[in-house]
N, C-alpha and C positions, 0 to 999 in steps of 0.2 A: 383401654387395654388392647394390645395387638392380638389379632386373631391367630390361632394356630396355623402354621403354614404360610403366614403372610410374609412375602419377600418384597421389601421396600424397593430394593434396587431393580428387581424384575418388573415391578409396577412402573417405575420411572422409565425403564427401557421400553416397555410396551406403549407407554404414552408417547414417547419419542417416535416409535415406529408408526403409530397412528398419524402423528403430525407429518412425518416423512411421506406417508401415503397420500395425505391430503395436500401436500405442498404444490404438486402440479396444478391442482384446482385453484389454489390461491394465486399462483403465478399466472394462470390463464386469465383470471379476472384482472389482475394488475396489468397484464400485457394488452388489455383492451383500452387502457388509459394512455395518455401522453407519458412518455418515459420519465420526464422530470416530475410530473404529478405523482406517478406511481412511486418514484423514489422517495418523495417527501412523505407520502402516506405510509410507506414501509418503515421508514426510520422512526416516524412518530409511533407507529404500532409497536415497534421493538422497544422503544422507551417505556411505553405504557405497560407492555407485557412484563418487562423487567421489574417495574415498580410493583406490579401485582404478584410477582413471584412465579409467573407462568413459565418463564424461560428456564428456570431451574428444573422444571418438569420435563421440558423438551430436551435439554442438554445438561445432564448432571456432570459438571466439569471435573469432579474429583477423579473420574476415571480417564480423564484426558491429559493427565500430567505425566510428562516424561522429560524432566528438566535437562537443559543444555546451556552451557555457558559460552557466550560469544561476545567479543569486544569488552570483556569484563562485566557483562550483564547476564543475569540469570533469567532465561526464557523458560516458562512452564512447559512449552513444547516447541516444535520447529515451525508451526503454522502461524502465519501472520496475515492480517488484512492489509492490502495495499492501499496507498493514499488514493483519495478521490471519491471514496464512498462516504466517509464521515468528514465532510468538508467544514463542519462547524466545531468538531471536537466535542459534541454534546451527547454522543450515543456510545461512549466507550464501555460503560458498565454493561449495557445490553449486549453489545458485540462480544464482550468477554464471556458472558454467560453462554454464548453459543459454542465456545471452545477455543477461540483464538488465543494463542499465547502472546501475541503482539498485535497491537492496533496502531497503524500509522495514520495520523490525522492530517488534514490539509488537502491541498497546498494552501499555505497562508502567506499573505503579503503584508508589508508594513501598514498600509491603509486599506480599508474595506474596498472591494470593487465588485461590480455587478456581473462581470464576465462578458462574454460575447453575446450578440443578439440571438434571440430564439427564432426558430428551433435550432438546437445545438447538440442534441443527443438522439441517436438512432439505433434501433435494434436490427440486427441481421440474424433473425431467429434460426434459419436452417443451418447457419454456420456457428451458432452459439457465440456470437460476436457482437460487439458494440463499436460504433463510431461516435466519438465525442469531440466537440470543439468548445468546451465549456469556457475556457479562458480564465482559469483561476478565480472563479466566483467564490468569494469568502468574506467573512465578517471582519477581517483584519486581525493581526496578531494579538492585540490587547484582549479582544473578546475571546479569541481562541484560548489563550492562557487561562482566562477566568473560567471558561467552560470546562477545561481539563481539570482545573483545581476542584471542581465540584464532583468529580468521579470519586466514588467511595469504596466500591466493591471489587474493582478489577485489580488483580494481583500480578498481572503480566507487565509487559514493557510497552510504554507509550512512545511512539516515534512522532516527531514533528517534521512535516515536509514543508520546506520554505521556498519561496520564490520572490521574484521582483514584480512590482506593479507594472502594468502594461505601458503606462506613460513615462516610466523611468528609462532613460536611454542606457544602452549597454555600458557606456563609459562610466555611468554612475551606479551600475548594478550592484557592485560590492557594498555600497551604502545600504541598499535595501536588505541584502542578505545579512549584513552586520546588525541591522536594527532588529530583524527577526531572531537572529542568534542570541542576542542579549536578552530579549524578552522571554524566549522559550527556554533558555538554559536552566533556570532554577527548577523547572517542573518536567523537563523532557527526559526520557530514557536515552534517546539518541536524537540527532538532528540530521535530516536528509536534505541536501541541497539539490533542488530540482533545476537541472540545466537542460532538460531533454523534452519538455512538453512541446508539441508542435503547434500549440494553440496560442502562444504569445509571440508576436512577430519579433524575429531576431534572437529569440532566447537560445536556440540551438547553436548560435554562433559562439556562445560562451563555452561550448564543448571543444573548441579548438585548443590545441595543446598549450599554446602561449597564454591564451585567455584563462584557461583552467588553472595553469600554474600560478598566475598572478592572483586569481581569486582564492585558490587553496592556501597560498602563503598568507594572504590577508586574514582569512578566517582562522587558520591555525594559530596565528599570532594572538588573535582575540580569544580563541579557545583557551590558550594558556593563561591569559589574564583572568578569564572567568573561572577557570578551575581553581586558581589561587583564591579568588574572591569567595567562591561558594564551597570550597573544600571538597569538590568532587570533579571527576573527569567525565564529561558527557561526550560520547563518541560522535564524530563528524563523518557523514557519508555523502557521497555523490551518487545521483541517479542518472544513468546514461540511456541513450536511445538504442533501439535495435538496428538502426539504419547507419551503422558505422562500418567502414571497410577495414581490412586487415592492418594497413599502415596507421590508420587513425587509432585503432585499438592499441597497437604497439606503442605509439607515441604517448597516448593517455596513460597507459600502464606505467611508463617511466615517470611521468608527472606524479602519479598517485604514490608510487614507491618513494620517490625522492622527497615528496612533500609531506609524507607521514599521514596519508589518509587512513582513517580508522576502519572504513568499510565501504563497500560498493553495492549498489542496487542495480541489477541487470535483469530486465530492462523496462523501459517505459513503452508507450504505444508506438505503433509504426505508421508511416505514411504509405507503405507499400500496399497495393491492392491486388497483387497477383493472385492471391488465394480466394478472392471474393469477387472476381470480375463478372460472375454470372448473376450477382445480386443487383437489383435496381437501385439500391442505396450506395453502391460501391463508389460512385462519383462524389459523394458528400465529402467536403473538406473536414479534416480533423484527424485524430489518432485512432487507429484500429486496435482493438484489444480482443482477447478471447482465443478460442482454438486456433484461428488462422495465424497467430503470431508465435505459436509454440516453437516451431523449428527454427525460425529466424532468430528468436530470442535465445534459444539454446546455442546456436552457432556463436553469437556474440559472447554469451556466458562462458562457453568453452574456451574461446580465444583469450578472454581476459584471465581466466583461471590459469591458462598455460603461461601467460606472461607474468602474472603476479606470484606464481609459485607457492601459493598457500600463505603468503606474507600478509595479505589483506583479505579478510573474510568477505564472501559475496552472498547477498540475498538474491535468490533466483525468483523472478516473477515474469509471467507472460504465458498465458495459454494453458495453465495447469487445470486439467479437468478430471483427473483420476489419480489414484494412489500410484500407479505406474508412471504417470507424467511427473509427479513429484519426485519419485525415486530417480527418474532420468535427470531431473535438475540437480539432484545431489550428486549423481555420478558425473555430471558435467562440471562440477566444481563448486556448487552452492553448499552453504552450511545451513541456511534457513530458506524457507520458501514463503511466498505471499500469494494470496488469491484476490480476485476482484470479480471479473466477469462470470466465472464459473459459479461463484457464490450466488449470484443473481439467478442464474439459470437452474442450478441444482439445489440450492438451499442449504440449511445447516447440516444436513446429512453428510455432505462432502467434507465439511470441516471436521466432524467427529471421526469419519473414516481415516482421514489423513493423520489426525492427532494420535489415533490408536495405532496406526500402521507404521508411523515413522518414529 
């Protein structure tokens, strides 16, 4: 029997507040470990906590629902997890319990690959930033699809981020993207084509206007066939870099409008180190994410939004560390936002704050 005056929602809220207060201690312990080791421990802990029901105590998701429809998909809220954290697609239910309305998994390639040599992941703690040169380490699209199919409790949108294998030459890149598109289509909420990782040699060359137009035409043609075969339209998005100039953005915008792109993700990590020159890790090769990329990402987002004129929805990602940061992304032209690095530094509290506020 419930005791007089017992408030279940208040109890859950207090439990979450206790966890939020302890998170800096957990993070401090994890930050003493190698970044990749800490990542694997954290993801395993999330899966275990979800199976035990603990995540429901930390983040009661019923209060984090503020539905929005974008690209014909119903998102429980505007807050998504960016690709790169759940590289195997096996932690979706746990991440959903933390309040994300969308979880983008991957990047996945047709064949499994180990990625670049270690070390390849570096924390820039004073800047709340990360440099990574992971190189699309993933189990391959077949394993990824099987993992996603095991998700049972997440009621949000699952996005598949797809790329090409490192040893596939650019002239054959379309074959890799097509292979992933076909495999992911039946189970994906949307499919994001990664053209902008700086960690696969030559990949960003596919962001050229002509190369993007050819690839988009090929993928849209296949999308139409798959829509007829499966009886549903799965939106196709491109993910672009923050290191694009104004002319490049204008030319790509024309390509995306003419080619019927369903959505855009702006942006990926940056090669620019101007904001972190004082850090001893600034010279590490790879993409920089976190607070330092915020303004640069916003400039690219704003430019694309201006050229696209609201005809193609944009997911804004890059350096969001607060509610005001997320609101600035929306003002710049984004419809949805995604987190990655700030989630690592701040924990689930930020996800809840954003979901409630937006």
